[in-house]
N, C-alpha and C positions, 0 to 999 in steps of 0.2 A: 276613452275613460279618461286621456289628461296626463298628467302626469304621473307616471307608476313607482313611483318613489316615495310619493308623500299625501299624507290624508292632512287636508284642510280640517282643523277645528274651530268653533265659536260658541264662547261659553258666555252665556247671557245671564246678568246678577242683579238682583234687584236689591238697591242700595238706599238704606234710612238712615236718619244722622246725619248726612252733609246736604249741603246745598252750596249754591252758587250767590256769589255778592260781586256784582249786582248780578239780576236774573239776565240767564245766558240761554235763549232757546235752542240755540245749535246743539250746545254743549261746548265739549273739546275734545281732542284727537290728538293723540300721545303717540310718537313713533321712533322708539330709543333709536340713537344712531347707531351701536354697537349690537343691530338684533335686528336684521331687515325684513326676519318671520313673523315679528312680533307689530300686531298693530292692537290701539285701546282708546273705545271711544268711551268719555262718557257724558251722557245727555240728561236733561229733565225728563222724568217717564211722560208727562205730559204739559211740552212746550206751550198749548194755546192757555191753559187753564193754572199752569204752575212752573211757569218761565226759569225760574230759580229753584225749583226741586224740594224746598222748605216743607209743602205739606202733602205732597204727593209722591214724595222721594225720586233717587236718579236712578239710571239706568247704565250698568257700566256693562260694557259687550268686549271679549278680549278675544281674537281673531291671531291665532297659529299655527303653520303649517308644521308637522313633526313627520320623522321620515319611519314606513313602515315596508313590511314586504308585501310580496305581488299580490300573496294570498290574502292578504288585512285588504289590498287594496279594493281587489276582485270581489269579497264580500260586501264590502260598503259600495261601492256601485249598483251591486245584484240586488243588497235590501233596498237604495235607495231610488232606483230607476227601474227597476223591477217587480218591486216587491216579493222577493224570493230569499229567505236567509238560505243560503249556502251550505248551512252547518249548524246544527243544534248541538246544545251542551250534551254529553255522555248519557244523562239521569235522563234523557228526553226524547222519546219516543213517536213516530211519525207515523198518520195522520195524527195532531195535536188536539184535544177535544177538550171544551167546556162545557159542563151541562149538554153532553150531546152534541153539540154544535163544533163543526172543524174549524178548527181557528187558522191551523196552517197543514196545508195537503202533505200530502207524499212527497211531492216534489219540492218542500219546502218554499211555496207561496203560502201568503198569508191574505185573510181576506181582508176586505174595503171595512174602514173604520177599528181594526186593531192593531193595536202598537204592540209589539212583542217588547220584555221587560226583559230584563240583562240575565237574569236568571234560566232565561232559554239558550241562550248563546253560549259558542264554545269559551274557553277558558280563556283563549289568545285573544279575542273580543271582549271579553271582558276586562281583564288587564290591560287591555289598549285603553278601553272609555275609564278606567281609574286612572290609568298614568297620564289621559288629556286632560283628565277633570283637573286632578291635583298638580300640574304642571298649568294651566290657564290660571286655577285659582290662587294659586301663589301669585303668578304675576299681577294678577287684578288686587289681591292685598298687598303686594310690595307697591303696586303702583298708588294705589289709595293712601296705604300708611307712608308713604313719601312724601306724598303731596299734603297733609296735613302736619306732620311733623317740619315739615319747612315752610310752612304758612303758618303754625300754631292754630289751626282751625279746630274749634270746638267740635267734639264728638265723641259718641258712645265707644269703646272699645274694641263691639263689634257691629259692625253696618251691615254686612252680608246677608238677607231675610231669606232670599232665596237663591237657586240658581236653575241652570238647565242646560246643557250641555246637547251642541249642534255640530253635523260634520256634512261633509262632500268630498268628493273626487272630483279635478277639473274643475269646469266655473259652471255658474248658475247658482242656486240659492243652496241655505243650508237645511238640508231637511232635521228631524229632531232624531237623535240619536236613541239609542233602547236607555228606557228608562228604569230607574234604582230608587225603590221605597215608594211612599205615596207624595200625598202633595202638602208641600210647605207651609206651614201655618204664620201670617203674616203681622204685625204690630208697625205703628207708627212711633219714631222717634224723632226728637227735632233738636237740631244741634243750634250755636249760635254764631260763632263763623263761620262765614262758607267760604268755599274754593275761590279764588281769583285767579283769573287767566288770563296772559298776555305773552307778546314773543319773549319778554322777561322773564317770565314763570316758566315757562318752556326752555329755558335755557338756564336757568338755574335748575330744572330737574334732570336734564340732558346731563349735567355736570356730575349730580349724584349719582343717577345711574350706570353711568360708566366705571364705577367702582362696584364692583361685582358683590363684593361681601357687605355694601352698605344698604339697610334697610332702616326703617325705624325702630331705635333700642329697644328693647324690653321695659327700660325703667319708663316712658311715654307712655307705653300701652298699659302698665299696671297704673301711673296715674291716672290715664281716663278709665280704666274700670274702676278705680276711686271716686273721680268724679261722679260716675254713671251712679254709684251707690249713695251718695252723700247723704238725701235726702230719705232713700226711702230703709236702710240699712247704714247707720253712721257710724256704728262700733266697727264693720269690716272695711269701712272706705276709711277708717284709721289705720286698721292694722296694714293694709293694701297699700294704703299710703306710704306707711312706713318701708314698708318691703321695697316699694318703689323707688325710694332715695338709698335704702342698702342697696340694694342690685346693682343701679348707676353708680354707684360709689365702686362696689368689687370690680366692673367692669373695666373701670375707667383702671384702676389699680392694676388690674391685671393686663392693659394696656404699655402702660407707662414702666412696668416692673413686673414681665413675664415670671421669671421665677419666685414672683411671690405670691403669683395665683393661687393655687393650690394651699399657699396658709390660710386666704381668705377664706376658701373654702370648707377648709376641714379641721380649721383651731379657730376656737371661739375670737371672735375679734371685738378690739373695744368699742365701745355705742358710737355710732354711726356721726356726731358732732363733736368727737373726738379725733376723729381721723378725718374731717374735714377741716377743725381747726389747724391742728398741726401736722399731721403724717403729710396730707397733698400737696402741702405749699412747701414741706421741705425736701420730698423727694424731687418734687421740680427743682427745686435750690438748687440741690445735689447734682441734678444732669444739665443745670446751666440756664435753666430756663426760670428765671424770677420772676414769681407771679406778683406786680407789685399793687394789683387794685383787691387782693386778700383783704387787707386790713378795714377794708372797709366795707369789708361782709361780717363784720363782729354782731351787729345785730341781727341780721340775717341767720348765723349761727347761734346766736343765743333764741331762736324761732327754733330751731334744729333741736336746741337741748330740751326746750317744751316740748314738741313732737314727739321727743324720744321718751319723755317720763309720760306724758299722755298714753301715749303707746302701751307703754310696760303698765300703767294701773288699768289698761281695759284688758289686757291680755291674762292680768292676773285675777283682775273679780270681774268681769263680764260689765263693768258699768263703765260708762263716759261720767266723770266726776261735775260735780257744778262749776260752773263759772271757766270750762275748758276753755271756752271762745267758741268762734266759726270757724267752721271745717272749711268752710271757703276758702280761708286765708290764709290756712297750714296749708291747702291745693297750690294756691300762689306760692309759697313759701320752695315746697316741694321743685312747681317746673322752676322757678328760677333758677334753682341749683343743676336740674337736669341740663335746662339748656348753659350753664357757666360752665359742666365741663364739657356737654358739645362745643364751647369753644375751646378749652383746653387739650379738644379732639382735633382740634384743628379746622372746623367751622366756624369762618368769621359771620358767617349771615345769622348765625346764633345771638349773635348779641344784641339785634334788634327782637328780638323776641323775647325777651326780660321783662317781666313787670315796670311801667312807668315810673313809679318810684326808682328803681335802683337803676332805671337808663341815667336817668337824672346824677344819681350818685355817681355813678362811673364815666359818664360822658359816654354813654354809649350812641348808635343811632336810632333814632325811629325805627319804627316796619314802614316799610311801603303802601301796607294794605292797612287803616285803620280800623280798629275794633269798635264796633258798634255794644254799648250797654243798655240791654234792654229790663228792664222792671216790670215784672210781672208776680199777679196775684193768685193763689189757689184757690181753688173753690172746694168746698168739703161736699 
């Protein structure tokens, strides 16, 4: 039965809204240097017809070994190799029948073509599957979110469309684990800026991965949600856009002035543009970190003030006033400030991910991978 202390799991996820740039039929593989039990593979779903995954999506496979008891290992071995459920749920009696047909016999063996659902399994197996699914999904989401954050890839906030869990004991294939729920509904979402991968990109991600508490900041995640809603629900987009900036600012303040974090959450704070204009540079100055480039951000701060006023009008009236301007421009302003806050948090690489105009103003480096601008026409 192989190693009787671990169960190997594989989580297969359908990813839509991300793609490789340029095409990469073999995909990429990532093995964290600080976790030898984890391996993540990201590949085009159809490497022949769509080698970048733009049309048909990507497939993410997460492989991980989790510690288990001898009893759990025995259950998985019997289930996979002998088609036997060594133990069933307390509320299930054997033989188990459906429409008069015996699906699981008295000895726990189940018939060919029948795939037991989790509700038939004992609670310790259900807990094991839920833990494994959550554990591997967290690793996959962290990998994808850090990848797109590190490279400023365009994508929806949620890119996982469906997922399936597989397990095994020892070597060989990964049989499908008991399913939970029904078939997932799939949709297609297209991104603009895809994943680049080289030895440099791998090394970049390795450095971030070593810091256990690091993942894509919440502000960036909210920004993606606002961008996704910008066409179909512009009012919601504006509200979430402001929340993304507000969240990022408060989290940053909590990092540099831990004692002030409770104040930012419990007491109504000044408008974000005032905090950005005065409070943040003053706090950094008092900590001995003069932000020399802050004076050059005045035009950007003015746009944040405009966004604040727009957000208040939308929140109070439910309407976007005429002449409010492009939401895409406001998305770029918020994105710029989120990456500026990343720079203040010590992420020097974030300098290359602000907008091109701001990079010129601040003499910050250009990104390694260029962004392509695609103009599209909608058809009613």
